[in-house]
N, C-alpha and C positions, 0 to 999 in steps of 0.2 A: 273198768276195762278188764276184760277176761283174757287169759293167756292159754295157749294150747300146749298141753304137755309135750315133752320132747318125744316120747314114744308115739304119740298120735301123729306128730309131724313126720316121723320116719315112716309110719304106715301110709300116710298120704303120699309120700314120695314113691313108695313101691307099689301103690294101688294101681291096678291096670286102668287105662283110660277108657271111659265110656264111649259107645259108638258116636254119640253126639259131639263129644270133645274131639274125637279122631276126625270126624267130618269137618268140624270147625277149623282144625289145624290144616286140613287139606285145602280148604277154600280160602284160607287167610291170604291176603295180598302180600306179595313179596317185594313190593315197590310202590312208589307213588302212582296215582292214576295218570294216564296220559293226558297231556294238555296240547292239543293240536293248535298250530298257528293258523292265522287267517289264510295264508298261502296253502297250507296243508288241507284246510277245509275246502278251499276252492278246487284243489286238485282231486280230492275225494269226490266232490260233486261231479266234476267232469268225468271221472272214472266210472261212477255209477251211471251217468247218462250214456256213455259210450257202450258199456256192457248191456244196458237196457235196450238201446237202439239196435245193437247187434242181435240180441235175443229175439226182439220183436220181428226184425227182418228175417231171422231164421224161421220163425213161426210162419210168417206170411209167405216165404219163398219155398219152404221145403215140407211143410206139414199140411196146410189147408188148401194149397193150390190156388189161393186168391190171385197170386201172381202166376198166371197161366204160362207154362213152358211147353205145353203140348204133349208131354210125355207122361201124364198121370191122369187118372179119372176125374170126373167132375167132383168138386168139393161138396162136403156135407154142409148145409147152411148152419152157420153159428158154431162150427167145430173149432174155429180159431180163438174163440173167446176164452176158454179155459186155459190153453197154453199161454196166451198173452198175459193173463192174470198171474200165472205162475212165474213167467219171465219178469214181470214187474215186481212181484213179491221177492224174487231172488236178487234183483239188481238195485232196487230203491234203497234198501238198508246200507248199501256200500257207501252212501253219503256219510254215515257215522262210523265208518270202519276203524278210525283212529280213536274216537272218543269212547265207543262201546264195542271193542273188537270181539269179545266173547259172545255178547248178545247177538251181534250181527251174524256170526258164524252159525249160531243155533237157528236163527231164522232161515238162513240159506240152506242149512241141512234139512229143515222141515220142507222147504221147497223142493229139494233134491228127492226126498221120499215120495212126493206126489208127482214127480216128473214122469211123463209117459216113457215106457221102456224103449220105444222106437225113436225117441228124440233126446238122447242123453246130452247133446250139445246145448240144450235149452238152458240148463243151470250149471253146466260144467265150468265155464269160465268164471262165473260169479262165485262158485265154490272154491276155486283156486285162489282168487283174490281174498276171499273171506278167511280161508285157512292161513294164508300168509300173514294177514293182518292180525289174527289172533295169536299166532306164534311170535310176531314181532313186537306187538304193542300191549298185549294183555298183562296186567300185573298178577293175575291169578294163574300161575304157571302150571300147576297140576291139572286143573280143569281145562285149561287151554290145550295142553298136550293131549289129554284124553279126547277132547273134541276133535282135534286134528286127526288123531288116529281113527275116530269114527268116520270122519269125512273120507279118509283114504279107503276104509273098508266099503263104504257106500258106493264110491266111484269105482274102486278096483274090482268089485265082484260083479259089476255089470259087464256082460259079454259084448255089449254093443258100445264099446268105448268110442268117443268121438275121434275122428281123424281130421287133421288140418288140411283144408283144400290147398292145392298147389299154388293158387294165386296169392295165398297169405304167407307162404313159406319165406319169401324174402323179407317180409316185415318181421317175422319172428326171429330172423337171424340178425337183421340190421338194428332193430330197436334195442335188444339187450347189449349189443356192442356199443351203440351210442351211449346208452345209460351207463355202462361200465366205464367208458372212456371219460364221460363227464364226471362220474364219481371219483375216478382216479385223479383227474385234473383238480377237482375241488379239494381232494385230500392233500395233494401236493401244495396247493396254495395255502391251505390252512396250516400245514406243517411248516412251510416257509414263514408264514406270519407268526407262528408260535416260536420259531427259532429267533426271529427278529425281536419279538417281545422279550424272550428270555435273555437275549444279548443286551437289550436296553436295560432290563432289570438288573443284570449283573453289573453293567456299567454304573447304574445309579447306586447300587449297593457298594461298589468299590469307591465311588466318590464320597458316599456318606461315611464309609469307614475311614477314608483319608481325612475328611473333615473332623471326624471324632478323634482320630489320633492326633491331629494338629491341635485340637482344643485341649486334649488331655496333656499334651506336652506343654502347652502354654500354662495350664493350671499348675502342673508340677513345677514348672520353672518359677512361677510366682511363689509357690510354697517354699521352694529352696531359697529364693531371694529373701523372703521375709524371715525365714529361720536363720540363715547364715548372716544376713546383714545385722539383725538385732543382736544376736548373741556375740558375734565376733566383734562388733563395735563396742559393746559393753566390756568384753574381755580385754580389748586393746586399751581402753581407757583405764581399767583397773590395773593392768600390768604397768602402764606408764606411771600411774600414781604410786604403785609399789616401788618402782625403780627410783622415783624421786625421793621418797621418804625412807628408803631402805637403811641408810646409814644413820640418819638422825632418829627415826622412830620405827624401830624394827617391829613393834607390835602392830602398828598401823599397816606396815608393809605385809605382815603376815595375814591380817584380815583381808587386805586387798587380794592377796594371792588365793586365799580361800574363796573369795568371791569369784575370782577367775576360774577356779576349779569347779565351783557350782554352776557357773554359766556354761562351761564346757560340757558338763554332764547333761545340763538341760538341752544344749544344742544337739548333743549326740542322740538324746532320746527323741527329739522331734525329727532329726534327720533319719533315724531308723524308721520312724513312722512313715515319713514321706517316701523313703526308698522301698518300704514294704509295699507301696502301691505299684511298684514296678516289678515285684516278684511274681513270676508266673509258675515256677516249679514248686512243688510241695515236697520238701525233704522228708525222709523217713527217719524217725528217731528210734531209740531203743524201745519205746512204748507204742510204736506204730506211726502212722502219718501225722505230721505236725501241720494242722490246718493254718497256723499262723505263719508258716514258711520260715520259722526260726527268727522272725522279726517281731519286736515288741510293737504290736498294733494298738497302742493306747488311743483313747478317744481324742478327737481333734480338740484343741483348746477353744474355750468359749468365754463368755462374759464372767463366768464363775471363777476363771483363773486371773482376772484383772488384779485382785489384791496381790497375788504372787508376782505378777509382772511389775506392778508399781513398786513393790518392795525390792525387787531385783534392780530396777533402775535407781531407786533411792540409795542403794549401796555404792553407786558410782559417784555420789556427792551431789546429785541434783534432787532436791526435795520435790516430791510429787504428792499432790492431794487428790484423792479419789472421792467423788460425790455421786451417789446413785439416788435418783428421785423417781417418783411415780410408782405405780403398782408393778413390782418386779414379778415376772412370770417366765416360764420356759418358752423359748423361741426355737424355730427350726435351726438345726445344727449349722446349716450353711450361713444363715444370717448371723448367728453368734460368732462363727469363725471369721466372717467378713468384718464384723465390728471389732473383734479382738485384733485382727491384723491392722486395722486403721489406728488403734491406740498404739500398737507395737511400733508401727512405722513412724508415727508422729513423735513418740518419745525417743526413738532411735535418732531421728533427725535432730531433736532438741539436744540430746547428749553430744552429738558430733559437732553441731554448729552453734551452740549457745552455751559455752562453758560458763559456769557460775550462775546460771539462771535457775528459776524454780518453775514448776509446771503444775497444771491442774487438769484433771480428767473429769468430765461430767457425762454421765449416762442417764438419759431421761426416758423412762418408759411412759408413753402415752397410749391412748386407746387405738390410734390408727397409725402411729409411726414411732420409730426408735431414733432418738437423737444422741449422737456421740460427738463430743466437742473436746478438743485438746488445745490448750493454750500454754504459752510460756512467756516469761518476762523479758526475754532477749539475751541478757548476759553479755558475754564477750564473744561475738561470732568469729569463728576461725575462717569461714568462707562464706560467700554470698548464698542467701537462701531465696532468691527470687523465684516465685512460682513458675514451674515449667523449665527452670534452668537445669543444668547438669547436676548441681548439688542438691536440688530440691528432692530428687528421688533417692538420694543417699547412695547411689551406685555409680555416679558419674555418667549415667546415660538417661536419667529421668524415668527409669522404669518403676520406681517406687510408687509415685503418684499415678502413673498410667495403670499399673497393676491394681491399685486400690480402686480406681474408677471402673475398671473392668469387673472387679469383684462385685462392686455395688450395683453396677448396671444390670447384672444377672437378676437381681431382686427388685429392680426398678428404683434403686437408690441413687443419690447424688453426692458429690464430694465438692466442697468449697474450701479453698486455701487462700491465705493472704495475711498481710500485716495485722497486728493486734496492739492497740494502744501505741506507745512510743516506739519501742524497739522489739516488741514481742511478735509472736507469730501464732496463728490460729488455724486449726484444721477442723472442719465440721462435716460430719457424715449424717445424712438423713435417709432412713430406710423405711418405706411404707410397710405397715403391718395390717393384717386382717383384724377388724374390730372384734373384741372379745368381751 
């Protein structure tokens, strides 16, 4: 591959254009070619026919004397053939005036050149229609404007410009008025339709925004519920244990209070992350704008944080065993967060409602699904844990399990809860995955 030196490229930029390049630039289309509709083609054919018939009648009535009015000499035999041919040549191309506007104008100009001097009206109207078509529809703007100028010169330099008979004057006044009125009415209807569509689109966008806001509020509410419920529940249990053993075993009370402190710090970290989602203003710090908004935007928890979660729950006095099977691999962050929240919610319920129990967490990576199962041995329940009851959700309103089902439903997953063995409880989440 060869490269052009920089100096040569600069010379090419300042090199004057050749005549061929200049001409190519002038005739280059400035827009797409016109594509007339079926209705437009029919109208063009009718226009060509009307102009052609009017031109032929003009030849027969005013030039050859075939239509004898008694005020002109006898016609020359065959004198009408040439003017009729010119009239046909000038009017027939108008059928294609939208598809090939510039070519049609050139053909009509050729007919104007050979039009007899004493019969300028023979091609005048065809020239007007062709010039308008070239100016309105031709994508070659420069050639079209030049051709229109030539048409003006050819017609304007003729001293015998055609005059409109008096009987046609009312039509020339009324027809443009009707066309203008119809165009104005059409424009008003289209404008009103555009306003209606715009209003409907604005209403749809407002409704979509409202649904998005409601969905985001529900999502943030679920996040806050999961964060606050888990950490606060663990902290309450640890604080109660510290109070119980404070006098007899101060070392154990100290460890419990340290666990409370650690849980509080973890809760604050996750709360700052969730609240960061609500931050819209970007504060400016000493080093410039802070894109994080002054909030610690750590990554959302996932399956990689399950060991830390299990250890934190274990410090409350509930032994938890974590088992991971299958080919462990990275999953979409939303799926990992949903699975993490399932484990977090199930262990929180176990800590609150099954004192003295042990729990087991199983995460199974399969080719087409992720299975997360949490079981406990029951222990001594403080309150009922009937599925769907108020305490099942750990909030007194059943929102825990409802929120988990909504999370999993986003990814096509399912959640099953119910008794396990004698007094235990089991929570099973199944999330489909793409085969890898």
